[in-house]
VEXGU-678486 format. One record per residue: x negated, y, z negated of N, C-alpha, C in turn; residue in one letter. Coordinates in steps of 0.1 Angstrom, whole numbers, plus 2048, in hexadecimal, padded with zeros to 3 digits. Layout:
XYZXYZXYZa/...
REM end
This chain:
750B26411747B1E40A73EB24402m/73AB1F3F672FB253ED722B253F6q/71BB323F4711B343FC706B2C3F8t/700B244026F5B1B4006E9B203FCs/6DFB193F66D1B1E3F36C9B23400q/6CCB1A4096C5B1E4156C9B2A41Dv/6D7B2C41B6DCB394216DAB4541Aq/6D7B4240C6D4B4D4056C5B52408l/6BBB4940A6AFB4B40E6ADB5241Bl/6B5B4B4256B3B504336BAB60432a/6C3B6242B6C9B7142A6C0B7B424n/6B6B7641C6AFB7D4146A2B8341Es/69FB7D42A695B7F431696B90439f/68DB9643A68DBA344068CB9F451s/68FBAA45A68EBA8468680BA246Dk/676BA8465669BA246A666B94465i/66CB9145A66AB83453672B7A45De/67DB7E460685B7546967FB73477v/677B7C47D66EB7A489661B70484r/65CB73479651B68475658B5B472e/663B5A46C669B4B46A66BB47478v/670B4B483673B46490666B41496r/65BB4A49364FB4349A64AB38491k/64BB38483648B2B47B64FB2047Ff/65CB21480665B16484661B11495l/65BB1A49A658B154A964BB0E4AAs/643B0D49F635B0849E639AF849Cs/634AF14A5634AE34A462BADC496p/622AE449161BAE0487624AE0479f/630AE8479637AE946E644AE3471f/64AAE347E658ADD481658AD748En/65EACE49165FAC849D66EAC64A1t/677ACC498685ACA49D68BAD74A0r/691AD84AB696AE34B36A3AE74AAh/6AAADE4A46B8AE249D6B6AEA490d/6AAAE948B6A7AF047F6A6AFE483l/69FB0148D69DB0E4916AAB16495a/6B4B0E49D6C0B114A16C8B17493q/6C5B0C48A6CDB0E47D6CAB1C478l/6BCB204776B9B2D4706BDB3847Af/6BDB364866C4B424906D2B4348Ad/6D8B3A4886E7B3B4856E9B42477c/6DFB3E46C6DEB464616DAB56464f/6D1B5746A6CEB6646F6D8B6E476a/6DEB6847D6EBB6F4846F7B7047Ce/6FAB66475707B6746E704B64460q/704B70457701B70448709B69441k/717B68445722B6243B727B55443t/71DB4E44B723B43452727B37448a/732B3244D737B26446731B1844Dt/733B0B44472DB0144A731AFD456k/740B0045A747AFE46673FB06470q/73EB1346D736B1D476727B1647Bd/720B13471714B0C475715B0047Dl/71EAF747A71FAEB482724AF0491w/72CAF8492731AFD4A1725B034A8q/71EB0A4A1711B124A6708B074AAy/705AFB4A36FCAF14A8702AE74B1l/70DAE34AE712AD64B6721AD84BAy/724AE14C272FAE64C6737ADA4CEh/743AD84C774CACC4CD74AABF4C8g/740ABE4BD73DAB04B6746AB24ABq/749AA74A6751AA4499748AA848Da/74EAAE483745AB5479740AA9470y/733AAA46D72DAA1466726AA8458d/72DAA944E726AAF44371AAAA43Ed/717A9F43C70BA984386FFA9D441q/701A9B44E6F7A9F4576F3AAD456k/6FDAB54556FBAC34526F3AC8448l/6F7AC143B6F1AC64306E3AC042Fr/6DEAB64356D3AAF4376CAABB43Fl/6CFABF44A6C9ACA4536C7AD744Cl/6D0ADB4426CEAE643A6C3AE442Fm/6C1AD742C6B7AD54206A9AD6427s/6A8ACF43469CAD243B699ADE43Dy/6A1AE644169EAF544569AAFB439l/6A1AFB42D69DB0042168FAFB41Dh/68AAF041F67DAEB41B674AF5424r/676AF443166DAFC43966CB0A436l/678B10433677B2042F670B23422l/670B1741A669B1940C65BB19410e/656B1141A649B0F41D644B1B424q/64CB1F42B64AB2E432645B38427y/64EB3A41E64CB4441363EB4040Bl/63CB34408631B2F3FF623B33409s/625B30418619B3341E616B44421l/620B4A422620B5842361CB5F414k/61EB5840A619B5E3FD60BB5C3FCe/607B4F4005F7B494005F0B51408a/5F5B554135EDB5C41E5ECB6C41Cm/5F5B704125F3B7E40E5E8B82405s/5DEB794025D3B7B3FA5C7B77401n/5C0B804075B4B7D40E5A9B75407d/5A6B793F859EB723F15A0B643F0l/5AEB633EB5AFB543E95AFB493F7t/5B2B504015B1B4940D5A3B46412n/599B5040E58BB4D411585B43406h/58CB443FB588B393F158DB2C3F4l/598B2A3F959DB1E3FF595B17408h/590B20413588B1E41D57BB18419l/574B1F40F566B1B40856AB0B404a/574B0C3FC575AFF3F6577AF3400v/57DAF540C57EAEB418573AEA41Ca/568AF341F55BAF3422552AEA41Cy/554AEC40D54BAE5404551AD6404r/55CAD2404560AC640455DABE411k/55BAC541C558ABE427547ABD429r/53FAC241F532AC242052CAC942Ag/532AD442E52FADE438527AEB42Fm/51BAE742B514AF2424512AFF42At/50EAFF43850CB0C43C519B1543Ea/524B0D443532B15444536B1A436a/534B1142B537B1641E531B2241Af/522B2241C51BB2D41851FB3A420e/521B3742C526B44433534B4942Dr/53DB4142B549B45425549B4A417t/53FB4440E53CB49402536B57401q/52EB5840B527B6940B532B7240Fy/53BB6D417544B7641D550B7A410a/552B6E40955AB703FE556B783F3l/549B773F1542B7E3E6541B8D3E8e/53FB8E3F5540B9C3FC54EBA43FAk/557B9D3FF563BA23FC56ABA33EEa/566B993E6569B9B3D7563BA93D1i/557BAC3D454FBB53CF556BC43D3n/558BC33E155DBCF3E956CBD43E6e/574BCB3E3582BCD3DF582BD53D2q/58BBDD3CF58BBE63C358FBDF3B6p/599BD33B859FBCE3AC596BC73A2l/599BC8395590BC138C599BBB382r/5A3BB43865ADBAF37C5AABA037Ad/5B4B993745B2B8A3735B0B8437Da/5B5B873885B4B813945A6B80398h/59FB8B398593B8D39C588B84395f/58AB83389582B7A37F585B6B383y/592B67386596B5B38A58EB58396y/58EB6039F588B5D3AD57BB5A3ACt/574B643A3564B613A2561B5539Cn/569B51390568B4538A568B39393y/571B3939C574B2C3A6567B2D3AFh/565B373B555AB383BC54CB353B8l/54BB393AD53DB353A553EB253A4t/548B1F3A0548B103A1546B093ADw/54CB0F3B854BB0A3C553AB0B3C8e/535B153C5525B173C951EB0D3C0k/522B0A3B451CB013AC51CAF33B1y/52AAEE3B352CAE03BB523ADF3C8h/521AEA3CF51AAE93DB50CAE73D8t/509AF03CF4F9AF13CC4F6AE23C6a/4FEADB3BD4FBAD03B74FBAC33C2i/502AC63C9503ABA3D44F3AB93DAa/4EBAC33DC4DEAC53E44D4AC33D8q/4D8AC63CC4CCAC53C24D4AC23B4n/4D6AB53B04DDAB23A34D8AB9396p/4CBABD3964C6AC338C4CAAD238Ba/4D0AD83924D4AE63934DCAE8386v/4D7AF53804DDAF93754EAAFE375e/4F5AFC36B502B0136B502B0F368l/507B1937150AB2636E512B29364p/510B24359519B2534D51CB33348l/513B3C347515B4A34151FB5134Bk/51EB5135A528B57363534B4F361d/535B42361543B3B36154AB3E356l/543B3F34B549B4333D54DB5233Da/545B5934254BB67344556B6A34Ds/557B62357562B6735F56FB5E35Bf/56EB5435357AB4D35057EB52343i/576B5733A57AB5D32F580B6C332d/57CB7333C583B8033F590B7D347l/591B7434E59DB6E3525A9B6B348f/5A3B6433D5ACB5D3345B0B6932Ay/5A8B733275AAB7E31F5B3B88325l/5B2B8B3315B9B943385C9B8E339s/5C9B8233E5D6B7B3405DCB7A332s/5D4B763295DDB763195E2B81314r/5DAB8C3155DDB993115E8B9F319l/5EBB9B3235F6B9E32D603B97326r/603B8A32460CB8431F610B87311m/606B8B30960AB912FB612B9E2FDi/60FBA5306615BB2307624BB130Dc/624BA8313632BA531B63CB9F30Df/636B9730663CB912FA640B9C2F0s/636BA42EE639BB02E4645BBA2E9l/645BBC2F564EBC52FE65BBC02FBa/65DBB22FE669BAB2FE66FBAD2EFq/666BA92E666ABAA2D666FBB82D4q/669BC52D966DBD12D667ABD42DBs/680BCE2E768BBD12EC696BC82E7v/694BBA2E469EBB22DE69CBAD2D2y/694BB22CB691BAE2BD690B9E2B9q/68BB992C5688B8A2C5680B882D1a/67CB7B2D3675B762DC669B6D2D8g/662B682E3658B5E2E064EB622D8a/64AB5D2CD63EB602C4632B5B2C9q/628B622CB61BB5E2D1612B5D2C5d/610B4F2C060AB4D2B45FAB4E2B6f/5F6B4F2C35E7B502C35E3B5F2C6m/5EDB692C65EBB752C85DFB7D2C0a/5DFB7A2B45D4B802AA5C8B7B2AEn/5C6B6E2B15B8B6A2B55B3B6F2C3e/5BEB702CD5BAB762D85B5B842D8v/5BDB8B2D15BBB992CF5ADB9C2CAv/5ABB952BF5A0B962B7591B912C0a/594B892C9589B842D3587B912DEl/593B962E2592BA02EB58BBAD2E6a/58EBAE2D958ABBA2D357BBB82CFe/574BAE2D0565BAD2CE55CBB62D9s/551BB82D4548BC12DD545BBC2ECe/546BB12EB543BAA2F954EBAD303r/55CBAE2FF565BAF30956EBBB308w/56DBC22FD576BCF2FB575BD8304a/569BDB30B567BE631556BBE2324s/56EBD5326571BD033357DBD6336e/57FBDD34458BBE4345597BDB347p/597BCF34C5A2BC434B5A6BBF33Fs/59FBC33345A1BBE3275A5BCB31Ev/59DBD63205A1BE331A5AFBE931Ca/5B2BE73265C0BEF3285C9BE8323v/5CABD93245D3BD231C5D4BD230Ef/5C7BD53075C5BD62F95CDBE52F2l/5C9BEF2FE5D1BF92F95E1BF82FAh/5E4BF13045F3BED3055F9BE62F8c/5F1BDC2F55F4BD42E95F5BDE2DEy/5EDBE62DA5EDBED2CF5F8BF72CFr/5FCBFD2DB607C062DD615BFE2DAl/615BF12DF621BEA2DB621BE42CDl/616BE12C7616BDC2BA618BE52AFk/613BF12B1616BFD2A9619C0A2AFh/627C082B562CC162BA62FC232B4p/62CC222A662DC2D29D621C352A0e/614C302A360AC362A6606C3D2B4e/60AC4A2B460AC502C05FBC4F2C8e/5F1C4F2BF5E5C4F2C55E3C412CFa/5E9C362CE5E6C2C2D55ECC2F2E3h/5F8C372E35FFC3A2F05F4C422FAf/5EFC4C2F15E5C542F95D8C4D2FEq/5D3C422F85C9C3B2FC5CEC34307r/5D9C2D3065DEC2430F5E1C2C31Cf/5E8C3731D5E9C403285DDC4432Fk/5D1C473285C6C4C32F5BEC3F334l/5BFC3332D5BBC273325C2C23340s/5CFC253405D7C2234B5D2C2A35Al/5D0C383565CCC3F35F5BCC3A365l/5B4C3635C5A7C343605A7C25367q/5AFC1D3645AFC0F36A5B8C0D376v/5C0C173795CBC173835C6C10392s/5BAC133965B4C0D3A25AFC0039Fq/5AFBFB3945A8BEC3935B2BE2392l/5BFBE538F5C9BDA38F5D3BDA39Cf/5DABD039D5E3BD03A75EFBD83A3s/5F7BDB3AF603BE33AD60CBDD3A4v/60EBD23A5618BC939B613BCA38Ce/607BCA38A601BCC37B603BDB377e/5FEBE237F600BF037B60CBF637Ai/617BEE382626BF237F62ABED372r/625BE136D629BDA360622BE4355e/616BE9356611BF234C618BFF34Bl/61AC03357621C10358631C1034Fn/634C04352644BFF34C642BFF33Ct/636BF9338635BF9329634C09326f/62EC0F32A62BC1E325639C26327a/641C2233264DC29333658C23328i/659C17326662C1431C65DC19310n/651C1930B64CC202FF652C2E2FDy/650C35307656C43308665C43305c/66CC3C30C67AC3D30A67CC372FBi/676C2E2F4678C2C2E7675C372DDr/66CC402E0667C4B2D7674C552DAr/679C562E8680C602E968EC5B2E0l/691C502E269EC4A2D969CC4C2CBn/68FC4E2C768DC4F2B968DC5D2B5d/68FC662BF691C742BD683C7C2BFg/67AC762C666EC7D2C666EC822D6q/673C8F2D7676C962E266AC9A2ECg/65EC9A2E5653C9E2ED64EC932F8s/653C862F564FC7D2FF658C7C30Dy/662C8730D669C88318661C8B324l/655C9432164CC9A32C644C8E330r/63FC86325635C7A32863EC70331e/64AC6D32F652C64336653C69346l/657C76347658C7A35564BC7A35Cl/640C7D356633C7D35C630C6F360d/633C65358632C5635C639C52367l/645C5836864CC53375649C5B381y/644C6738063DC7038A630C6838Fk/629C6438661CC5D38A61EC4F390m/628C4838B62BC3D394632C3E3A0g/639C4939F63FC4A3B0636C4F3B7l/62DC563B4620C5C3BC619C4E3C1a/616C453B960EC3B3BD615C2F3C2a/622C323C562AC273CB62CC1B3C2g/62AC1C3B362DC103AC639C0B3ABh/644C143AD652C103AB657C0A3B8f/651C0B3C3656C083D1653BF83D0i/65CBF13D065BBE03D3663BDC3DEi/65ABD53E865EBD23F4666BDE3FDn/65FBE83FA665BF4402671BFA3FDg/676BF83F1680BFD3EA680C013DEe/687C093D9687C103CB693C0A3C4l/691C043BA69DBFF3B16A5C083ADs/6B5C063AE6BDC113A96BCC1439Br/6B8C0C3936B6C0E3846ABC16382f/69FC12388695C1F387698C2C38Ct/6A2C2D3966A5C3939D6AEC3F392y/6B7C3838D6C3C3F3806B7C44375h/6AEC3C3716A7C3E36669EC4C368n/697C4C374690C59377697C65379i/6A4C6437E6AEC7037D6B2C7436Fv/6B6C693686B6C6D3596ACC74351g/69FC70353695C7734C690C85352a/694C86360691C9336569EC9C35Eg/6A9C9935F6B6CA13596B2CA334Bl/6ADC9B3436ABC9F3366A1CA8335r/697CA933D68DCB133D690CC1340s/69DCC134869FCCD34D699CD235Ag/691CC936168BCCB36D693CC8378d/69ECD037B6A9CCD3846A5CCD391l/69BCD7396697CD83A368FCCB3A9d/687CC739F682CBA3A168BCAE3A3w/694CAC39A69ECA339B6A4CA23A8v/6A8CAD3AD6AFCB03BA6A4CAA3C5s/698CAD3C468FCA93CD690C9A3CEf/68EC963C168CC863C0698C7E3C4f/6A4C833C16AFC7E3C46B3C7C3D4i/6AFC863DC6AFC873EB6A4C7F3F1h/699C823EB68BC7B3F168CC6C3F2e/692C663E6690C573E469BC513E6y/6A6C563EB6B5C503F16B1C453FBk/6AAC474046A7C3F4106A1C3240As/699C30400692C283FB69BC1B3F1l/6A9C223EE6B0C1A3E66B6C0E3EFl/6BBC043E76BFBF73EC6CCBFD3F3e/6CDBF74026D6BFC40A6E6BFB403r/6E7BF03FC6F5BED3F86FABF83EBs/6EFBFD3E66F2C073DC6EDC133DCy/6E7C173EA6E4C253EC6EEC2D3EBr/6F9C2E3F1701C393F0708C3B3E3e/70CC313DD711C343CE707C3A3C5t/6F9C343C56F0C3A3BD6ECC463C0s/6ECC4A3CC6E9C593D06F6C633CAf/702C5D3CD70AC673C970DC683BCs/70CC5E3B370CC5F3A6701C673A0f/6F5C663A36EAC6C39F6EBC7A3A1n/6F0C7E3AE6F3C8C3B36FEC923AAl/707C8B3A6712C9039C70DC9238Fa/703C8B3886FCC8E37E6F6C9B37Dr/6EDC9F3896E6CAA38C6F1CB638Bl/6FCCB3392704CBF39370CCC3385e/70CCB837F710CBA370707CC1369f/6FCCBE3696F2CC63626F0CD5366a/6F4CD83726F4CE6379701CEC376r/70ACE336F718CE936B723CEB378q/71DCE4382727CE638E731CDC38Dr/73CCDC388744CD138274ECCD38Ey/752CD7397759CD33A1751CCA3AAd/744CCD3AD73CCC33B373CCB73AEa/73BCB53A173BCA9399747C9F39Dv/753CA639D75EC9F39F75FC9B3AEl/75BCA23B975AC9F3C5753C933C7e/745C923C273EC873C5742C7B3BEl/746C7B3B274DC713AA758C693B1l/762C743B576FC6D3B976DC693C8q/763C6A3CF762C653DD75AC593DFk/754C543D174BC493D2752C3D3CEa/74EC303D1755C243CD74AC1C3C5n/74CC1D3B9740C173B0745C093ADy/740BFE3B3746BF13B273CBEB3A6r/731BF03A172ABEB398730BEF38Ad/735BE738373CBEB376734BF336Cp/727BF236C720BFA36171DC08368l/71BC0937671AC1637C727C1D37Dl/734C1637D740C1A37C740C20370n/73EC1936673FC1F359736C2B354l/72CC2C35B725C3735972AC4435Fa/730C4236D738C4C375743C5136Da/74AC48367756C4B360754C54353k/747C5034D742C5934273EC67348t/738C68352736C74356743C7B35Cl/74CC77360759C7C362761C80356l/75FC7834B762C7B33D75EC88339l/751C8B33B749C9833674FCA333Ek/751C9F34B754CAA354762CAF351t/76DCA834F779CAA34B778CB333Dw/770CAE33576FCB532876ACC432Ay/75ECC5331759CD3333762CDA33Be/76CCD6344774CDF34B783CE2341l/780CDC33778DCDE32D79ACD8332g/798CCD33E7A4CC53427A8CBA338e/7ADCBE32C7AFCB33227BBCAA324y/7C4CAD32D7CFCA232E7CAC9B338d/7C1C9D3437BCC9534B7B2C8B346l/7A9C9233B7A0C8B3337A6C8032Cl/7B4C823257B9C7831D7BDC6C325q/7C1C6F3317C6C643397BAC5C33Ds/7AFC623407A2C5C34479DC5333Bh/79EC5932E799C4F3247A1C43322l/7AEC453247B5C373237B3C2E32Dd/7B2C3433A7AEC2B3447A0C24343a/797C2D33E789C2933B788C1D330m/791C1D326791C1331B796C08321r/7A1C0832A7A7BFB32F79DBF5338n/796BFE34178CBF934B781BF0343y/77DBF5339773BED32F779BE132Bi/785BDF326789BD432178DBCA32Dh/790BCE338794BC934378ABC234Br/77DBC9349770BC3351768BBC34Ak/76CBBB33B764BB2333756BB5332r/752BC3332745BC732F740BC1324v/736BBD322732BB5314727BBC30Ei/724BB8302719BBB2F9718BCA2F6g/709BD02F9708BDD2F770FBE62FFy/712BE530B718BEE314726BEF311h/72DBE330D73ABE430773CBEE2FCr/733BEB2F3732BF32E6730C032E9t/728C032F1724C112F372FC1A2FBn/734C15305740C1A30D74CC1C305y/750C132FC75AC142F4759C1F2EAl/74DC1F2E574BC2C2DB74AC392E3n/747C392EF746C472F5754C4A2F6i/75EC422FA76BC422FB772C472EDv/76EC402E6774C432D7770C512D1r/764C552D375FC612CD765C6E2D7y/765C6B2E376CC752EE77BC772E7a/782C6E2E578FC6D2E1791C742D5d/787C742CC788C7A2BE785C8A2C1k/77BC8D2CA77AC9A2CD786CA12D3l/78EC982DA79BC9F2DF7A6CA32D6l/7A6C982CB7B0C992C07ACC9E2B3n/7A2CA22B079BCA72A47A2CB42A0i/7A5CB82947A8CC428F79BCCE28En/798CD729878ECDD29778ECE928Dw/79ACEA28779BCF3279796CEF26Cn/795CE126D791CD8260783CD7261s/77BCDF25B76CCDE259769CCF254r/76ECCA24C76ECBD24476FCB2250k/778CB325877BCA9260770CA926Ee/76DCB5270763CB727B755CB2275v/751CB6269745CB2264743CA2262e/750C9D260750C8D25E74DC8726Ca/754C8B275753C86283743C88286l/73DC93286730C96289728C8C282k/729C89274722C7F26E724C71273s/730C6E276734C6127B72BC5E28Ae/72DC69290724C6829D716C6629Cm/710C6D292701C6D2906FEC5E28Ae/707C58283703C4B27E705C41289k/70BC4229370FC3929D700C342A7e/700C272A46F3C222A96F5C202B9e/6FFC1C2BD700C1A2CE70AC242D2v/703C2E2D970AC392DC701C412E7l/701C3E2F16F8C462FC6FCC542FDt/707C572FD70BC652FE70BC6D2F1e/704C672E7704C702DB700C7F2DBk/6F7C812E36F2C902E46FDC982E9e/703C932F470FC9D2FA719C9D2F0w/71FC922EC72AC922E1729C9C2D5l/71CC9A2CF718CA42C4719CB32CAl/716CB42D5711CC22DB721CC82DDg/72CCC02DB73ACC72DD73DCCC2CFq/738CC82C473DCCC2B7736CD82B4i/73BCE22B3738CF02B173FCF72A3l/736CF929B73DD0228F73DD11291f/
REM end
């Protein structure tokens, strides 16, 4: 059967979360139906259970009733979503204390409110973050204090200055973040949502009142970097600002800011600015040291590939070897071995250990089409470096067929077909004809979509 939404959700839980959900479903405050807990147990024990499997687990011997089962799955799905919502809400102590303060204020329990208020104010000021959420929490707490005070004294003055300051900083920080995302998207896709208020927001943020606030300043530097990528000074100011505020923002926001800087460096490298290779690798190393690339205990295979690529281009092969082995265990389990073997093969190619490359590539099973194509490209280069031209010709024909058969689309299809085409031309060119060789070189240099351009041009020697 097609995997249901509730089954997908249940399968996404870690072992710790499975134990938490079982406790959640055992609480009569949330659930009074024993069969819902049993249904979840079935999902936890049988990752690919069919509807018939579920029915037999719950009602062994009874006639199958699809409507009854679907209703039960729907009830469980609703409860599992409630668990996720509560888990997310409970993950932020400041928000929890704020909600408690609101509850006490609504019940008219002034003493309890004031006790919670003081504890929350202390917690807000002692924690290091000074991001948009910090100002949002302060804004709401100030409102709650005002509502409590006005209930006792209707003439109490509205703390307008504090409220305005908090909400303005929350607004500016949040809006500048959105503007940066919009510009980043436009730089990649040459399209995207136009932020028609961007100029007004930036002008307000640049005013003397706000420009020096850390939560505003770092996004202003990021905005200038994305808006005027040709001006290198903006990158240096943004990088310095990023170092200065790294403890003031959540891991998620620092990861975003780091990604903006990394993508900028990649763009400059693609424009031929080789000096940005060291900047790129430094950003990756900083992010790794701070744990910014680790999400839910895992390192994305795409980040893993990109970091290896930057390290190989820099020539720091010893560090690349360390990274490949050190971070292997953090890769997603289903991609761990293939990502490890492929990147180890890339390292061995850089070391000119071509026999090791062949061994690593031939024993791995690359099911992901794009990773498969990347591995085939590495094998292409290896056959060429070994002078195995007959094997290479057969490989090129098979690679071309693979691209057409897999219906790889867009940029990737164009790129890999270009790689095959130019490798084929290298095999069949008349090297004694300088005119023919120069024409091929010129054609390669003008090609806009060709990730292996540097290697291909490197094979043309006069």
